[in-house]
N, CA, C and O atoms as CSV, one atom per row, in Angstrom:
chain,resi,resn,atom,element,x,y,z
A,1,UNK,N,N,-13.448,-44.805,121.330
A,1,UNK,CA,C,-12.458,-44.354,122.274
A,1,UNK,C,C,-12.910,-44.556,123.721
A,1,UNK,O,O,-12.088,-44.621,124.634
A,2,UNK,N,N,-14.223,-44.656,123.917
A,2,UNK,CA,C,-14.717,-44.814,125.285
A,2,UNK,C,C,-15.246,-46.219,125.531
A,2,UNK,O,O,-15.959,-46.450,126.508
A,3,UNK,N,N,-14.905,-47.159,124.657
A,3,UNK,CA,C,-15.320,-48.545,124.843
A,3,UNK,C,C,-16.820,-48.753,124.677
A,3,UNK,O,O,-17.366,-49.736,125.177
A,4,UNK,N,N,-17.479,-47.854,123.991
A,4,UNK,CA,C,-18.918,-47.993,123.765
A,4,UNK,C,C,-19.782,-47.359,124.840
A,4,UNK,O,O,-21.006,-47.485,124.802
A,5,UNK,N,N,-19.167,-46.682,125.794
A,5,UNK,CA,C,-19.935,-46.095,126.889
A,5,UNK,C,C,-20.910,-45.026,126.387
A,5,UNK,O,O,-22.048,-44.967,126.853
A,6,UNK,N,N,-20.487,-44.192,125.455
A,6,UNK,CA,C,-21.380,-43.167,124.916
A,6,UNK,C,C,-22.598,-43.815,124.268
A,6,UNK,O,O,-23.726,-43.372,124.489
A,7,UNK,N,N,-22.383,-44.849,123.479
A,7,UNK,CA,C,-23.493,-45.556,122.844
A,7,UNK,C,C,-24.426,-46.155,123.887
A,7,UNK,O,O,-25.647,-46.087,123.745
A,8,UNK,N,N,-23.854,-46.739,124.934
A,8,UNK,CA,C,-24.672,-47.339,125.991
A,8,UNK,C,C,-25.522,-46.287,126.702
A,8,UNK,O,O,-26.686,-46.539,127.012
A,9,UNK,N,N,-24.953,-45.121,126.959
A,9,UNK,CA,C,-25.699,-44.045,127.622
A,9,UNK,C,C,-26.828,-43.557,126.717
A,9,UNK,O,O,-27.960,-43.396,127.171
A,10,UNK,N,N,-26.529,-43.324,125.452
A,10,UNK,CA,C,-27.553,-42.841,124.521
A,10,UNK,C,C,-28.671,-43.868,124.352
A,10,UNK,O,O,-29.848,-43.506,124.366
A,11,UNK,N,N,-28.322,-45.129,124.194
A,11,UNK,CA,C,-29.358,-46.165,124.057
A,11,UNK,C,C,-30.189,-46.283,125.324
A,11,UNK,O,O,-31.403,-46.479,125.259
A,12,UNK,N,N,-29.547,-46.165,126.463
A,12,UNK,CA,C,-30.273,-46.268,127.735
A,12,UNK,C,C,-31.257,-45.128,127.904
A,12,UNK,O,O,-32.373,-45.333,128.383
A,13,UNK,N,N,-30.854,-43.933,127.514
A,13,UNK,CA,C,-31.709,-42.770,127.694
A,13,UNK,C,C,-32.806,-42.658,126.642
A,13,UNK,O,O,-33.937,-42.289,126.959
A,14,UNK,N,N,-32.477,-42.972,125.401
A,14,UNK,CA,C,-33.391,-42.622,124.322
A,14,UNK,C,C,-34.032,-43.802,123.608
A,14,UNK,O,O,-34.627,-43.630,122.544
A,15,UNK,N,N,-33.921,-44.988,124.172
A,15,UNK,CA,C,-34.736,-46.121,123.740
A,15,UNK,C,C,-35.936,-46.159,124.680
A,15,UNK,O,O,-35.824,-45.809,125.855
A,16,UNK,N,N,-37.066,-46.579,124.166
A,16,UNK,CA,C,-38.296,-46.577,124.967
A,16,UNK,C,C,-38.396,-47.819,125.832
A,16,UNK,O,O,-38.488,-48.938,125.326
A,17,UNK,N,N,-38.379,-47.611,127.149
A,17,UNK,CA,C,-38.623,-48.700,128.101
A,17,UNK,C,C,-40.129,-48.892,128.209
A,17,UNK,O,O,-40.885,-47.921,128.200
A,18,UNK,N,N,-40.556,-50.119,128.309
A,18,UNK,CA,C,-41.987,-50.391,128.455
A,18,UNK,C,C,-42.484,-49.765,129.760
A,18,UNK,O,O,-41.863,-49.906,130.813
A,19,UNK,N,N,-43.611,-49.076,129.661
A,19,UNK,CA,C,-44.202,-48.440,130.830
A,19,UNK,C,C,-44.744,-49.503,131.778
A,19,UNK,O,O,-45.253,-50.539,131.350
A,20,UNK,N,N,-44.626,-49.225,133.066
A,20,UNK,CA,C,-45.200,-50.115,134.070
A,20,UNK,C,C,-46.722,-49.984,134.044
A,20,UNK,O,O,-47.264,-49.023,133.498
A,21,UNK,N,N,-47.395,-50.952,134.634
A,21,UNK,CA,C,-48.859,-50.940,134.646
A,21,UNK,C,C,-49.427,-49.696,135.321
A,21,UNK,O,O,-50.508,-49.237,134.952
A,22,UNK,N,N,-48.720,-49.146,136.298
A,22,UNK,CA,C,-49.234,-47.982,137.023
A,22,UNK,C,C,-48.736,-46.649,136.466
A,22,UNK,O,O,-49.036,-45.602,137.040
A,23,UNK,N,N,-47.983,-46.660,135.360
A,23,UNK,CA,C,-47.530,-45.422,134.733
A,23,UNK,C,C,-48.657,-44.818,133.898
A,23,UNK,O,O,-49.384,-45.543,133.218
A,24,UNK,N,N,-48.804,-43.488,133.947
A,24,UNK,CA,C,-49.832,-42.852,133.110
A,24,UNK,C,C,-49.400,-42.890,131.648
A,24,UNK,O,O,-48.291,-42.475,131.312
A,25,UNK,N,N,-50.269,-43.383,130.791
A,25,UNK,CA,C,-49.963,-43.517,129.360
A,25,UNK,C,C,-50.925,-42.628,128.585
A,25,UNK,O,O,-52.137,-42.689,128.787
A,26,UNK,N,N,-50.378,-41.800,127.695
A,26,UNK,CA,C,-51.188,-40.930,126.853
A,26,UNK,C,C,-51.465,-41.643,125.537
A,26,UNK,O,O,-50.550,-41.805,124.729
A,27,UNK,N,N,-52.708,-42.078,125.297
A,27,UNK,CA,C,-53.012,-42.808,124.066
A,27,UNK,C,C,-52.922,-41.940,122.819
A,27,UNK,O,O,-52.936,-42.468,121.707
A,28,UNK,N,N,-52.830,-40.610,122.977
A,28,UNK,CA,C,-52.760,-39.704,121.827
A,28,UNK,C,C,-51.341,-39.468,121.333
A,28,UNK,O,O,-51.149,-38.828,120.299
A,29,UNK,N,N,-50.344,-39.974,122.051
A,29,UNK,CA,C,-48.952,-39.821,121.628
A,29,UNK,C,C,-48.695,-40.785,120.473
A,29,UNK,O,O,-49.089,-41.949,120.544
A,30,UNK,N,N,-48.028,-40.309,119.394
A,30,UNK,CA,C,-47.704,-41.212,118.292
A,30,UNK,C,C,-46.980,-42.459,118.791
A,30,UNK,O,O,-46.007,-42.357,119.538
A,31,UNK,N,N,-47.439,-43.602,118.389
A,31,UNK,CA,C,-46.857,-44.854,118.848
A,31,UNK,C,C,-47.357,-45.232,120.225
A,31,UNK,O,O,-46.976,-46.275,120.756
A,32,UNK,N,N,-48.204,-44.401,120.814
A,32,UNK,CA,C,-48.786,-44.487,122.155
A,32,UNK,C,C,-48.679,-45.816,122.871
A,32,UNK,O,O,-47.770,-46.603,122.608
A,33,UNK,N,N,-49.567,-46.051,123.735
A,33,UNK,CA,C,-49.542,-47.271,124.518
A,33,UNK,C,C,-48.359,-47.330,125.460
A,33,UNK,O,O,-47.808,-46.303,125.855
A,34,UNK,N,N,-47.983,-48.526,125.809
A,34,UNK,CA,C,-46.907,-48.716,126.792
A,34,UNK,C,C,-45.530,-48.763,126.144
A,34,UNK,O,O,-44.519,-48.694,126.842
A,35,UNK,N,N,-45.476,-48.876,124.841
A,35,UNK,CA,C,-44.232,-48.914,124.079
A,35,UNK,C,C,-43.275,-49.960,124.612
A,35,UNK,O,O,-43.699,-50.965,125.181
A,36,UNK,N,N,-41.979,-49.724,124.428
A,36,UNK,CA,C,-40.976,-50.655,124.932
A,36,UNK,C,C,-40.421,-51.548,123.853
A,36,UNK,O,O,-40.938,-51.615,122.738
A,37,UNK,N,N,-39.356,-52.231,124.212
A,37,UNK,CA,C,-38.658,-53.138,123.313
A,37,UNK,C,C,-39.136,-54.547,123.600
A,37,UNK,O,O,-39.173,-54.965,124.757
A,38,UNK,N,N,-39.507,-55.293,122.550
A,38,UNK,CA,C,-40.034,-56.641,122.752
A,38,UNK,C,C,-39.004,-57.569,123.387
A,38,UNK,O,O,-39.375,-58.551,124.030
A,39,UNK,N,N,-37.718,-57.274,123.218
A,39,UNK,CA,C,-36.680,-58.079,123.837
A,39,UNK,C,C,-36.730,-58.044,125.351
A,39,UNK,O,O,-36.174,-58.917,126.016
A,40,UNK,N,N,-37.402,-57.025,125.906
A,40,UNK,CA,C,-37.546,-56.956,127.360
A,40,UNK,C,C,-38.274,-58.177,127.909
A,40,UNK,O,O,-38.084,-58.543,129.069
A,41,UNK,N,N,-39.091,-58.798,127.096
A,41,UNK,CA,C,-39.813,-59.993,127.537
A,41,UNK,C,C,-38.854,-61.149,127.806
A,41,UNK,O,O,-39.180,-62.062,128.565
A,42,UNK,N,N,-37.676,-61.116,127.190
A,42,UNK,CA,C,-36.694,-62.181,127.349
A,42,UNK,C,C,-35.684,-61.893,128.453
A,42,UNK,O,O,-34.973,-62.793,128.900
A,43,UNK,N,N,-35.623,-60.639,128.890
A,43,UNK,CA,C,-34.669,-60.245,129.925
A,43,UNK,C,C,-35.087,-60.811,131.278
A,43,UNK,O,O,-36.268,-61.080,131.497
A,44,UNK,N,N,-34.133,-60.994,132.185
A,44,UNK,CA,C,-34.500,-61.374,133.552
A,44,UNK,C,C,-35.418,-60.316,134.156
A,44,UNK,O,O,-35.317,-59.143,133.799
A,45,UNK,N,N,-36.306,-60.706,135.058
A,45,UNK,CA,C,-37.218,-59.726,135.662
A,45,UNK,C,C,-36.452,-58.539,136.240
A,45,UNK,O,O,-35.418,-58.700,136.889
A,46,UNK,N,N,-36.981,-57.349,135.990
A,46,UNK,CA,C,-36.364,-56.134,136.510
A,46,UNK,C,C,-35.298,-55.539,135.610
A,46,UNK,O,O,-34.859,-54.415,135.851
A,47,UNK,N,N,-34.867,-56.254,134.582
A,47,UNK,CA,C,-33.859,-55.728,133.666
A,47,UNK,C,C,-34.538,-55.385,132.345
A,47,UNK,O,O,-34.964,-56.258,131.590
A,48,UNK,N,N,-34.623,-54.071,132.097
A,48,UNK,CA,C,-35.240,-53.623,130.857
A,48,UNK,C,C,-34.400,-52.524,130.240
A,48,UNK,O,O,-33.766,-51.742,130.948
A,49,UNK,N,N,-34.398,-52.467,128.934
A,49,UNK,CA,C,-33.621,-51.490,128.188
A,49,UNK,C,C,-34.396,-50.184,128.053
A,49,UNK,O,O,-35.617,-50.198,127.904
A,50,UNK,N,N,-33.700,-49.072,128.104
A,50,UNK,CA,C,-34.284,-47.787,127.778
A,50,UNK,C,C,-34.806,-47.011,128.969
A,50,UNK,O,O,-34.588,-47.369,130.126
A,51,UNK,N,N,-35.506,-45.928,128.642
A,51,UNK,CA,C,-36.064,-45.050,129.675
A,51,UNK,C,C,-37.544,-44.812,129.402
A,51,UNK,O,O,-38.072,-45.151,128.343
A,52,UNK,N,N,-38.177,-44.227,130.383
A,52,UNK,CA,C,-39.592,-43.895,130.249
A,52,UNK,C,C,-39.781,-42.431,129.854
A,52,UNK,O,O,-40.849,-41.865,130.088
A,53,UNK,N,N,-38.770,-41.816,129.265
A,53,UNK,CA,C,-38.895,-40.425,128.824
A,53,UNK,C,C,-40.038,-40.258,127.822
A,53,UNK,O,O,-40.634,-39.185,127.736
A,54,UNK,N,N,-40.343,-41.299,127.075
A,54,UNK,CA,C,-41.426,-41.218,126.095
A,54,UNK,C,C,-42.768,-40.904,126.752
A,54,UNK,O,O,-43.672,-40.389,126.095
A,55,UNK,N,N,-42.906,-41.212,128.049
A,55,UNK,CA,C,-44.154,-40.904,128.750
A,55,UNK,C,C,-44.352,-39.399,128.919
A,55,UNK,O,O,-45.456,-38.945,129.222
A,56,UNK,N,N,-43.292,-38.634,128.725
A,56,UNK,CA,C,-43.347,-37.192,128.939
A,56,UNK,C,C,-43.405,-36.398,127.641
A,56,UNK,O,O,-43.256,-35.176,127.665
A,57,UNK,N,N,-43.615,-37.055,126.519
A,57,UNK,CA,C,-43.563,-36.363,125.229
A,57,UNK,C,C,-44.557,-35.207,125.132
A,57,UNK,O,O,-44.294,-34.221,124.444
A,58,UNK,N,N,-45.684,-35.319,125.809
A,58,UNK,CA,C,-46.673,-34.244,125.755
A,58,UNK,C,C,-46.943,-33.666,127.144
A,58,UNK,O,O,-47.983,-33.049,127.376
A,59,UNK,N,N,-46.015,-33.866,128.047
A,59,UNK,CA,C,-46.181,-33.364,129.410
A,59,UNK,C,C,-46.005,-31.853,129.457
A,59,UNK,O,O,-45.286,-31.263,128.651
A,60,UNK,N,N,-46.672,-31.254,130.413
A,60,UNK,CA,C,-46.476,-29.831,130.665
A,60,UNK,C,C,-45.313,-29.714,131.640
A,60,UNK,O,O,-44.981,-30.673,132.338
A,61,UNK,N,N,-44.700,-28.547,131.685
A,61,UNK,CA,C,-43.575,-28.371,132.602
A,61,UNK,C,C,-43.987,-28.625,134.045
A,61,UNK,O,O,-43.176,-29.099,134.840
A,62,UNK,N,N,-45.202,-28.326,134.389
A,62,UNK,CA,C,-45.723,-28.567,135.726
A,62,UNK,C,C,-46.896,-29.530,135.569
A,62,UNK,O,O,-47.980,-29.111,135.164
A,63,UNK,N,N,-46.705,-30.796,135.877
A,63,UNK,CA,C,-47.728,-31.823,135.671
A,63,UNK,C,C,-48.118,-32.431,137.010
A,63,UNK,O,O,-47.279,-33.033,137.679
A,64,UNK,N,N,-49.352,-32.286,137.404
A,64,UNK,CA,C,-49.900,-32.898,138.615
A,64,UNK,C,C,-49.025,-32.628,139.841
A,64,UNK,O,O,-48.793,-33.523,140.654
A,65,UNK,N,N,-48.549,-31.409,139.965
A,65,UNK,CA,C,-47.780,-31.040,141.142
A,65,UNK,C,C,-46.332,-31.486,141.114
A,65,UNK,O,O,-45.558,-31.081,141.982
A,66,UNK,N,N,-45.935,-32.305,140.151
A,66,UNK,CA,C,-44.533,-32.732,140.079
A,66,UNK,C,C,-43.895,-32.089,138.858
A,66,UNK,O,O,-44.424,-32.178,137.750
A,67,UNK,N,N,-42.783,-31.458,139.064
A,67,UNK,CA,C,-42.071,-30.777,137.997
A,67,UNK,C,C,-41.595,-31.793,136.960
A,67,UNK,O,O,-41.032,-32.831,137.306
A,68,UNK,N,N,-41.829,-31.481,135.687
A,68,UNK,CA,C,-41.422,-32.389,134.614
A,68,UNK,C,C,-39.914,-32.607,134.616
A,68,UNK,O,O,-39.461,-33.709,134.308
A,69,UNK,N,N,-39.129,-31.598,134.950
A,69,UNK,CA,C,-37.674,-31.776,135.018
A,69,UNK,C,C,-37.324,-32.842,136.056
A,69,UNK,O,O,-36.386,-33.614,135.856
A,70,UNK,N,N,-38.060,-32.890,137.147
A,70,UNK,CA,C,-37.840,-33.925,138.159
A,70,UNK,C,C,-38.130,-35.313,137.623
A,70,UNK,O,O,-37.416,-36.265,137.940
A,71,UNK,N,N,-39.172,-35.438,136.812
A,71,UNK,CA,C,-39.477,-36.735,136.204
A,71,UNK,C,C,-38.427,-37.126,135.168
A,71,UNK,O,O,-38.057,-38.296,135.074
A,72,UNK,N,N,-37.944,-36.154,134.388
A,72,UNK,CA,C,-36.874,-36.433,133.427
A,72,UNK,C,C,-35.652,-36.960,134.172
A,72,UNK,O,O,-35.038,-37.937,133.745
A,73,UNK,N,N,-35.300,-36.321,135.276
A,73,UNK,CA,C,-34.151,-36.760,136.065
A,73,UNK,C,C,-34.380,-38.163,136.619
A,73,UNK,O,O,-33.484,-39.005,136.560
A,74,UNK,N,N,-35.555,-38.418,137.151
A,74,UNK,CA,C,-35.876,-39.737,137.715
A,74,UNK,C,C,-35.808,-40.824,136.650
A,74,UNK,O,O,-35.195,-41.868,136.869
A,75,UNK,N,N,-36.432,-40.589,135.503
A,75,UNK,CA,C,-36.439,-41.596,134.438
A,75,UNK,C,C,-35.037,-41.827,133.877
A,75,UNK,O,O,-34.677,-42.959,133.555
A,76,UNK,N,N,-34.241,-40.756,133.759
A,76,UNK,CA,C,-32.874,-40.892,133.254
A,76,UNK,C,C,-32.016,-41.689,134.238
A,76,UNK,O,O,-31.278,-42.585,133.829
A,77,UNK,N,N,-32.108,-41.373,135.521
A,77,UNK,CA,C,-31.335,-42.096,136.542
A,77,UNK,C,C,-31.717,-43.571,136.533
A,77,UNK,O,O,-30.850,-44.443,136.600
A,78,UNK,N,N,-33.004,-43.844,136.452
A,78,UNK,CA,C,-33.495,-45.227,136.420
A,78,UNK,C,C,-32.945,-45.986,135.209
A,78,UNK,O,O,-32.580,-47.156,135.318
A,79,UNK,N,N,-32.889,-45.314,134.059
A,79,UNK,CA,C,-32.429,-45.983,132.839
A,79,UNK,C,C,-30.934,-46.283,132.851
A,79,UNK,O,O,-30.476,-47.176,132.137
A,80,UNK,N,N,-30.169,-45.545,133.654
A,80,UNK,CA,C,-28.718,-45.718,133.709
A,80,UNK,C,C,-28.255,-46.544,134.906
A,80,UNK,O,O,-27.058,-46.793,135.054
A,81,UNK,N,N,-29.169,-46.964,135.749
A,81,UNK,CA,C,-28.834,-47.720,136.959
A,81,UNK,C,C,-28.075,-49.004,136.632
A,81,UNK,O,O,-27.252,-49.460,137.426
A,82,UNK,N,N,-28.347,-49.580,135.477
A,82,UNK,CA,C,-27.683,-50.832,135.117
A,82,UNK,C,C,-26.153,-50.674,135.044
A,82,UNK,O,O,-25.424,-51.645,135.247
A,83,UNK,N,N,-25.667,-49.458,134.754
A,83,UNK,CA,C,-24.221,-49.238,134.704
A,83,UNK,C,C,-23.581,-49.525,136.062
A,83,UNK,O,O,-22.469,-50.049,136.137
A,84,UNK,N,N,-24.288,-49.181,137.121
A,84,UNK,CA,C,-23.806,-49.460,138.482
A,84,UNK,C,C,-24.019,-50.934,138.811
A,84,UNK,O,O,-23.117,-51.599,139.321
A,85,UNK,N,N,-25.220,-51.442,138.517
A,85,UNK,CA,C,-25.557,-52.838,138.834
A,85,UNK,C,C,-24.613,-53.828,138.166
A,85,UNK,O,O,-24.283,-54.862,138.748
A,86,UNK,N,N,-24.174,-53.516,136.937
A,86,UNK,CA,C,-23.286,-54.414,136.196
A,86,UNK,C,C,-21.806,-54.130,136.430
A,86,UNK,O,O,-20.953,-54.770,135.816
A,87,UNK,N,N,-21.489,-53.176,137.312
A,87,UNK,CA,C,-20.099,-52.903,137.652
A,87,UNK,C,C,-19.334,-52.070,136.646
A,87,UNK,O,O,-18.110,-51.976,136.728
A,88,UNK,N,N,-20.036,-51.459,135.692
A,88,UNK,CA,C,-19.377,-50.590,134.723
A,88,UNK,C,C,-18.924,-49.307,135.405
A,88,UNK,O,O,-17.858,-48.772,135.100
A,89,UNK,N,N,-19.751,-48.815,136.337
A,89,UNK,CA,C,-19.460,-47.566,137.038
A,89,UNK,C,C,-19.781,-47.714,138.509
A,89,UNK,O,O,-20.570,-48.570,138.910
A,90,UNK,N,N,-19.149,-46.856,139.314
A,90,UNK,CA,C,-19.478,-46.802,140.740
A,90,UNK,C,C,-20.643,-45.855,140.994
A,90,UNK,O,O,-21.511,-46.125,141.825
A,91,UNK,N,N,-20.650,-44.737,140.263
A,91,UNK,CA,C,-21.732,-43.768,140.407
A,91,UNK,C,C,-22.135,-43.230,139.045
A,91,UNK,O,O,-21.329,-43.153,138.118
A,92,UNK,N,N,-23.401,-42.862,138.952
A,92,UNK,CA,C,-23.934,-42.167,137.788
A,92,UNK,C,C,-24.711,-40.978,138.334
A,92,UNK,O,O,-25.719,-41.146,139.020
A,93,UNK,N,N,-24.240,-39.791,138.029
A,93,UNK,CA,C,-24.885,-38.570,138.503
A,93,UNK,C,C,-25.722,-37.972,137.382
A,93,UNK,O,O,-25.227,-37.728,136.282
A,94,UNK,N,N,-26.990,-37.741,137.677
A,94,UNK,CA,C,-27.906,-37.182,136.695
A,94,UNK,C,C,-28.578,-35.951,137.302
A,94,UNK,O,O,-29.097,-35.998,138.417
A,95,UNK,N,N,-28.560,-34.863,136.559
A,95,UNK,CA,C,-29.317,-33.679,136.956
A,95,UNK,C,C,-30.125,-33.211,135.749
A,95,UNK,O,O,-29.719,-33.392,134.602
A,96,UNK,N,N,-31.264,-32.612,136.031
A,96,UNK,CA,C,-32.110,-32.061,134.975
A,96,UNK,C,C,-32.632,-30.714,135.446
A,96,UNK,O,O,-33.094,-30.571,136.578
A,97,UNK,N,N,-32.550,-29.732,134.564
A,97,UNK,CA,C,-33.047,-28.406,134.923
A,97,UNK,C,C,-33.741,-27.776,133.725
A,97,UNK,O,O,-33.358,-27.984,132.574
A,98,UNK,N,N,-34.750,-27.018,134.027
A,98,UNK,CA,C,-35.493,-26.329,132.978
A,98,UNK,C,C,-34.626,-25.288,132.301
A,98,UNK,O,O,-33.817,-24.613,132.937
A,99,UNK,N,N,-34.814,-25.174,130.993
A,99,UNK,CA,C,-34.172,-24.143,130.192
A,99,UNK,C,C,-35.307,-23.421,129.486
A,99,UNK,O,O,-35.854,-23.919,128.502
A,100,UNK,N,N,-35.653,-22.262,129.985
A,100,UNK,CA,C,-36.791,-21.545,129.414
A,100,UNK,C,C,-38.090,-22.277,129.714
A,100,UNK,O,O,-38.224,-22.933,130.746
A,101,UNK,N,N,-39.034,-22.157,128.806
A,101,UNK,CA,C,-40.356,-22.749,129.013
A,101,UNK,C,C,-40.552,-24.070,128.296
A,101,UNK,O,O,-41.544,-24.758,128.538
A,102,UNK,N,N,-39.624,-24.443,127.414
A,102,UNK,CA,C,-39.889,-25.596,126.563
A,102,UNK,C,C,-38.828,-26.682,126.552
A,102,UNK,O,O,-38.998,-27.682,125.853
A,103,UNK,N,N,-37.749,-26.530,127.290
A,103,UNK,CA,C,-36.677,-27.520,127.201
A,103,UNK,C,C,-36.107,-27.825,128.583
A,103,UNK,O,O,-36.287,-27.067,129.536
A,104,UNK,N,N,-35.419,-28.951,128.660
A,104,UNK,CA,C,-34.769,-29.391,129.894
A,104,UNK,C,C,-33.348,-29.808,129.547
A,104,UNK,O,O,-33.123,-30.581,128.616
A,105,UNK,N,N,-32.398,-29.285,130.305
A,105,UNK,CA,C,-30.992,-29.661,130.136
A,105,UNK,C,C,-30.717,-30.849,131.049
A,105,UNK,O,O,-30.883,-30.767,132.266
A,106,UNK,N,N,-30.300,-31.938,130.451
A,106,UNK,CA,C,-30.014,-33.175,131.167
A,106,UNK,C,C,-28.503,-33.377,131.189
A,106,UNK,O,O,-27.875,-33.486,130.136
A,107,UNK,N,N,-27.917,-33.427,132.385
A,107,UNK,CA,C,-26.476,-33.648,132.556
A,107,UNK,C,C,-26.260,-35.037,133.126
A,107,UNK,O,O,-26.905,-35.422,134.101
A,108,UNK,N,N,-25.356,-35.784,132.524
A,108,UNK,CA,C,-25.047,-37.145,132.968
A,108,UNK,C,C,-23.534,-37.256,133.137
A,108,UNK,O,O,-22.771,-36.893,132.242
A,109,UNK,N,N,-23.112,-37.760,134.292
A,109,UNK,CA,C,-21.690,-38.003,134.549
A,109,UNK,C,C,-21.550,-39.414,135.113
A,109,UNK,O,O,-22.248,-39.789,136.054
A,110,UNK,N,N,-20.646,-40.184,134.532
A,110,UNK,CA,C,-20.414,-41.570,134.937
A,110,UNK,C,C,-19.003,-41.663,135.511
A,110,UNK,O,O,-18.042,-41.198,134.898
A,111,UNK,N,N,-18.886,-42.271,136.702
A,111,UNK,CA,C,-17.594,-42.355,137.394
A,111,UNK,C,C,-17.302,-43.784,137.850
A,111,UNK,O,O,-18.205,-44.534,138.220
A,112,UNK,N,N,-16.029,-44.136,137.814
A,112,UNK,CA,C,-15.539,-45.357,138.472
A,112,UNK,C,C,-14.470,-44.895,139.439
A,112,UNK,O,O,-13.397,-44.448,139.033
A,113,UNK,N,N,-14.773,-45.008,140.720
A,113,UNK,CA,C,-13.880,-44.446,141.734
A,113,UNK,C,C,-13.818,-42.946,141.553
A,113,UNK,O,O,-14.848,-42.297,141.368
A,114,UNK,N,N,-12.627,-42.391,141.602
A,114,UNK,CA,C,-12.462,-40.952,141.405
A,114,UNK,C,C,-12.315,-40.597,139.930
A,114,UNK,O,O,-12.278,-39.422,139.565
A,115,UNK,N,N,-12.232,-41.629,139.085
A,115,UNK,CA,C,-11.986,-41.403,137.667
A,115,UNK,C,C,-13.298,-41.186,136.909
A,115,UNK,O,O,-14.175,-42.050,136.925
A,116,UNK,N,N,-13.433,-40.024,136.241
A,116,UNK,CA,C,-14.623,-39.824,135.408
A,116,UNK,C,C,-14.502,-40.648,134.127
A,116,UNK,O,O,-13.498,-40.573,133.419
A,117,UNK,N,N,-15.541,-41.434,133.842
A,117,UNK,CA,C,-15.538,-42.231,132.617
A,117,UNK,C,C,-16.151,-41.470,131.448
A,117,UNK,O,O,-15.839,-41.739,130.288
A,118,UNK,N,N,-17.019,-40.527,131.761
A,118,UNK,CA,C,-17.640,-39.743,130.703
A,118,UNK,C,C,-18.647,-38.760,131.262
A,118,UNK,O,O,-19.195,-38.943,132.348
A,119,UNK,N,N,-18.875,-37.702,130.479
A,119,UNK,CA,C,-19.846,-36.689,130.854
A,119,UNK,C,C,-20.568,-36.248,129.596
A,119,UNK,O,O,-19.948,-36.017,128.558
A,120,UNK,N,N,-21.892,-36.132,129.697
A,120,UNK,CA,C,-22.705,-35.771,128.557
A,120,UNK,C,C,-23.752,-34.744,128.970
A,120,UNK,O,O,-24.241,-34.754,130.100
A,121,UNK,N,N,-24.084,-33.866,128.041
A,121,UNK,CA,C,-25.158,-32.897,128.228
A,121,UNK,C,C,-26.136,-33.085,127.062
A,121,UNK,O,O,-25.733,-33.117,125.900
A,122,UNK,N,N,-27.413,-33.207,127.387
A,122,UNK,CA,C,-28.450,-33.372,126.377
A,122,UNK,C,C,-29.492,-32.287,126.587
A,122,UNK,O,O,-29.887,-32.014,127.720
A,123,UNK,N,N,-29.933,-31.676,125.517
A,123,UNK,CA,C,-31.041,-30.729,125.597
A,123,UNK,C,C,-32.281,-31.497,125.167
A,123,UNK,O,O,-32.435,-31.857,124.000
A,124,UNK,N,N,-33.150,-31.738,126.119
A,124,UNK,CA,C,-34.337,-32.560,125.882
A,124,UNK,C,C,-35.532,-31.647,125.715
A,124,UNK,O,O,-35.809,-30.807,126.571
A,125,UNK,N,N,-36.239,-31.815,124.609
A,125,UNK,CA,C,-37.412,-30.998,124.350
A,125,UNK,C,C,-38.546,-31.907,123.938
A,125,UNK,O,O,-38.450,-32.639,122.953
A,126,UNK,N,N,-39.603,-31.854,124.689
A,126,UNK,CA,C,-40.780,-32.640,124.366
A,126,UNK,C,C,-41.775,-31.759,123.620
A,126,UNK,O,O,-41.532,-30.577,123.381
A,127,UNK,N,N,-42.874,-32.352,123.269
A,127,UNK,CA,C,-43.957,-31.608,122.618
A,127,UNK,C,C,-44.904,-31.166,123.724
A,127,UNK,O,O,-46.036,-31.641,123.813
A,128,UNK,N,N,-44.428,-30.252,124.568
A,128,UNK,CA,C,-45.212,-29.853,125.724
A,128,UNK,C,C,-46.564,-29.345,125.288
A,128,UNK,O,O,-46.672,-28.500,124.400
A,129,UNK,N,N,-47.594,-29.871,125.925
A,129,UNK,CA,C,-48.964,-29.479,125.572
A,129,UNK,C,C,-49.341,-28.206,126.283
A,129,UNK,O,O,-50.456,-27.713,126.116
């Protein structure tokens, strides 16, 4: 009913994007390393599928002075930027807020002009160490 937009948002958020060379990688996380989809090697430079949320699987809510909810928001926004770049949407609004001590509520809203194309709420819970 939404032309595949829900699927695109879910794949963008919850597929593992390969970590950049300067991203902190926890070798103890199952599947560890830089992860990512091998098809990214075939994509034009700068175009990669997924998000780096996997880097936060064992993050604490307060990691190195930066709030984990802020990183969740940053990684989610980054993963959905292609919707704007490819002209699917004019804006993608992402917010993330802590829910208790162990979860983060991620809100995503996609708009074209004044028309909302979709809105999603995800409860994201990592294996906080």
